[in-house]
N, C-alpha and C positions, 0 to 999 in steps of 0.2 A: 656690523653683523662676522662676526665670525664662523667659516665653516670646516671643522677640522675633519679629515681623513674620513676618523669615524662616521661620522656626521652624514659626510659629500656618501659614503657605503650606503648607509641607509634609506638615504633621498634615495642614490641610484638603486637600491633594490626596492625601494617602492612603487617606481616608474616602472623597471621595467615587472612589475605585480601589476597595475594598470593598463600597459599597452597592453599583456599579452592576456589580459580579464576582457579587454576593446575587443580585439582579432579573435578570443573564444568565442564570445558571446556574438557575436555577429556572422561567424563560422557556423556556428552550430545548431545544426537545420531542426531540432527536436522542440529548442524551447519555444514557449509562445508567443508570439508576439508585445502581448503583454510582460511578462517575466525577463524580454527583453528590452522592453522600454525602461523599466523601472532597474532595472539593475546597472544600463545606462546614463539615468539620472542619477544614483547612488556613485558610480564614476567618477561622473564630471563633478559631484559634489565633495566629493576625494578630495580631486585638483582643487577644488577652490578652496579647500580646506586647508591641503598642502601647502599652497599660496599665501594663503591668509597665516600660518605660523610663523611664515618666515618672514612676510611684511612685518606680522606682531613682533617679531625676535628684532628685527633693523630698525623700526623705530623705534621699539622702548631703550637699544643700544644710544639713540642717536640726540641731538637735539631736538625739543620742544613740537611736538606738532601734532599741537591738540584735534583739531577736522580730522586728517588721516588715522589719527589712531586710533579716533573714535571710530569713523567707519570701519576700520579692520577690528575691534572691537565686540559692534554690533554685529558685523557679518560673522565672525566667529562663531561665538553665543544663539545666533538665529539658526545658524549652518545643524550643529551640532544635536536636539531635535526633530531636523527632519526626517533624519538621519533613520530616527526610531520610526515614527512616524512609514515610514519606505519600508521598513522591517517588516509591520505589521503588514503589508499589501503580501509581502511577500508569502507570510506566513496563513494571512484571509483574506486572499484574491477578492473574494464573493464580497464583501462585505467594504463600507464605503468612509469608514473611521472618521467617522465627521468630531468626536471627541478628540481625541488625536492628532489633530488638524487645530481645532483650535484653541489646546493646548496649547499649540507650537505658536499662533497667533498672538493669542496675553504672551507671551514670551519676547516677538521680536515688539510691537505694541510699548512692551516693558522698558525692553533694553533699547528703542528708537529716542525713548525721552531722555536719553544723554548726552541730545546735542541740545536740550534748556532746561537741562534743569542736572541736579544732583539725589534723583531718585531712586537708579539702580547705580552707575558709578558717575567717575567724571575723572579726568586727568587730568593733575595739578601744572604749575608753573616748573616745577621739576621734574617731568614730566613720567610724575610715578603715578598708574593707577590705583584706584579707591573705588573700594567699596561702597554703596549709600544703602540705605532699609529693606530695596530689593534686589541688593547685589547678587542675594543666590537664588533666583528666579529659577536658570538657565538649570542648576543643579534639582531644584527641587521639582521642580517641574519631569527634568528628563528621569530623575528618580522614579517620577511615579509613572512613567511611560514605560523604563524598564522592571519595574514589577509586573505591569501586566501585561508586558511583552513574556516575562517570565511564568506569569501563571500559564496566561494561551500556550507558550510552547510545551508545558508538562500536560498541559490537560491535551493536546496534541497529541502526546508520547503518548498517556493512559491508555486515547480513545485507540489506538490501532498498536503499541507497543514495540513497536517494531524498534530498532539501533540505528539508525540514521534520524528518528524523531529529534536524537539525542541534541542534536548539532545547534540548533536552536540556540536548549537549554545553554549551551557549553557557549555559545554565542554571545549570552547574555551577562555570563560568568567574567569572560573573557573583559566584557565592556566596562563591566562592577569592577575587579581587577585593575586596570587602568588609566582610570581614574581617581581611585587608591594609592595608585605608585604616580599619576603628576601629581594630586594632593600633597603627599607623605613623604617620597622617595625623588625626592627631588634635589638632590646632589650637585647633577652639573644641569645648565639651561639650555637642551637641546633646541636644533632650529627647528625639529619636529614630535607633537607631544607624544605621550603613548596611547593617547586618547583618538588620536589623528590614526596612527597605524594600525590601533585596534582595529577601527572602523575598516581601514584599507582592507584588512586581512579577512574580517567581517562578510565583507561583499564579493568576496571569492569563495568564502565560506557554506555560503547561502547562495554562489551558484552552486558549489559542489552538491549542494545538499537536495536543490531544484531537478539536478541530476540523476542525483540517486533516487530519486523518487518519478523521474521516467525510466532509468535503470526498471521499476520497479515496477509500476505501471505496463512496461514492455512484456518483463516474463509473463506478468501476470494475464493479458493478451497471446502470449503465446501456450502460454498452459493452457485459456480458453477455450482456442482453438484443436487444442492438445485435446481436452475432451470431448469436444468436438465430433473430433474425426475416430474418438474413442467408441464416443456414445453410435456413432452416424454405423460402424463397424458393427454393433450390436442388434443393430434392427435390420434385419436380415429379408436381402429380393425377395427370396426363394418362400420364405415365409409369405409376404405381404403378395406375390403372384400365386402363389396355393390357395392361400385363403379367399381371393377374389374368387379361383376357378371353385371352390367347395362351397362358393352362400353362390354362383351360379348356376350350382348342378343342386344344391336344397328349393334353390327356387322353382325348379318342377315336380321333386318331390315330396318336399314337407318346405311347407311354404312358412308354415310357426318356426321353426328351427334356422331358414333362415335369415327370416324376421331377428329370430337371439342373437345367431352369430354373427350377423350384420351390426348388431348393437353393442357386443362386447370388441368388435373391432377396431371402431370407432373409439369407442374407452379405451383401448390398447395404443391405438394410433396417436392419441390424444394426450396420453400418458406419456410418450415418449418422446414429444413434440417438450412437453413441457419439463423432461430430464435432460434434455437441449441447456435449457435455462437456468437449471438448478445447480448453483457453484460452493451448497454446502450442505449439510450432512441432512438426511430427509427424518421420520420416524419407524424405525421395522415397519408397524403395519402399513406403513405408504408401498413398502420395498413389497413385499408379501399379497399385497390387494392388487398390483404389479402380474405379478405373478400369475396369480391365480387368472385373471384375467387374460390372460397366454393364455394359462396350461386348456382351459375349458376349452380354450378354441380347437387348439392340439389335442384331446382328445375326442373331437368333432368329428375330425381327421383323420386318425388313428384310433377308433373306439379298444384296438387291445393291450394299450396301456394304461395305468392309471396314475395317479401323483395325488398324493397321502402328505396330508401338512400334521405336523405333531410340537405346536408353538407353544411352548411352559413362556418364556421372557419377549416383552415387550419395551422393556423400561431404557432402550437406547437407541442410537440412531445413526444408519450406514449410508456411504456414496450411492447415490442413484445409480437403480444400474447393478445392481451388485447380486441380488441372487437368480433374479430373471434369465439374465445369459449364461447364468451355471446351469441352471435347469433348459433351459433351451438344449444349451450342449449338451449336457445329459439325454434328453428325446434326442436332436438331431446325431451326434454321434454314439450313443450308446446301447436303448431300449427301444429301439423304434422299429430296428429288424425284432424285436423277440414276441414271442409268439403271448408273450404275460410280462410285456414284460413294468418294469416300476421304480417310480421316484418316489423318496422321500426328503420333506426339505421339517428341519427341527429346530428347535431355538431351545434355548436356556442354560437359568445362569453359572455361574464358577465362582469358582473363589476369587481370580483372577480376574474377570470381567464376564463377560458375555462370548457364549459359543451359538455361530451357526452351524449346522452340520447339512450338509445334500447329497446322497450317495443315493446309488440305482444298482440294477444287476442287470447290464450295459452288458457289450460287448468287451468292455477298459479297453488299456492303452499303455504304454510305455509310457513311462513319467518323465523320462531322458527329453523324450518329443517337446519337454515347453519348454526346454532352451534351447532345442537343436536346430525346429522346426520354425520358419517364418509363415505359415499359415494353419499349421495344424493347432488348432486351442489356443486359437486366437482372446477368446472370450477369457479364458480363463486366465492368461496372463493379466489383460486390462486391467480385472477385478483387482487382482495381485495386486500388482503398479497402486493400484487409489486406495484401495485397503492400507499398504503400506505409506503410502506420504501423508493421506485425509487422517487417517485412526489412531495410528502408529499400531497394529493388528499386524495378523499375521493371517497367512493363507499357504495349509499342508493339505497338497494331493497324495493320498493312497489309492491307488488305483491295479493290477495285474490283467494284463489280456486275458478276456474272456469269462474272467470271475466278477465284475461290476468294478464301482470308482465312487470311492468317497471323499471327498473334499470338508475339509473341515477350517472355518472363517472364527478366528479369537479376534474378540476386539476390548480392548483393557476397559477396564472400569470408570475410570478419570472422565471419560468425554461426556457434555453435556450430552441431555437431552431435548433433539430439533421441536419444537410447533406440529405439531399436526396440522397436515392440508387440506 
């Protein structure tokens, strides 16, 4: 076996990748034990396949050694489909993949027959490799597994539409291309096949894919935590305490009204708790109902304020806790001190999409405070951010001190309508 400088460079690069992969996988605190074991098995099989390639090259160039070369060939043809089975476990860890294992087992048994028959392949007295009637079993079974792996990879991508989901698709394409190179572009005989190089690279790409998924899940967790924090800022403790005090007072003066307010208060708390777990958009009717429950409680506490609704459009969805915090902000910071405070909520269809207008005749404020203050009008800023990130919409505030405030939310028409809960 002659190993040129170029070939030795390839082997050195492969070993660097393998050693680096082992170290990285072992020290990665985020990858699960199941995935770590699968990747380590793939790496171990990759080393075995490299050794098999080197031995096959050495044995084919020397005098005939029937048993050694047959054993080496059986090992190589057996390992290759197993890689694909393990790739299935990375792509679909929750399944047992019995059919791929069955195909890999059939492939092994057929190649094992080379010890006592010429059904699959044999090594002649001149040390030449010859294929029998089932000599392409490994290629056919591997092709079937690759096609299924490609189909599942595409389904996985279509289910979520995230760009990193294309990595498994890219890996399958790479493997198919490497087989083409080994079959048709075999200009020189390298000690390690293109397929072996691709399999080593594929294990690295799959690890990168798993890590990208972890990063995505970690980002989603951070967003969920941030969303809960944002939601919690909308549940004003002063409102809770004051409502309980109102109920306590009504129990002595108007028990029936106390019963009604208690019922609404329970509904309000349930709706807020439901909102904490809401990760998608909700129908505008649900958000309006939540707002109505809140305002009915507030009008008991503050009889001088009025809430009016002009609902002309309900065919769209919004993030949970969109309208209610803005109405709460209008009552708390705007109309509560007015002798005849008024808050109006309007929805209407526009050419571009849908529009929500929340206006009041309160004391107004300086719009610059929205970006300069850390505490004032935090409810408006939170809604603003969620409208932009979840809907691609806009929120415009028009307010003048002592002249009232108008908040206009515009949501594009392309958003799907959520199911009404």
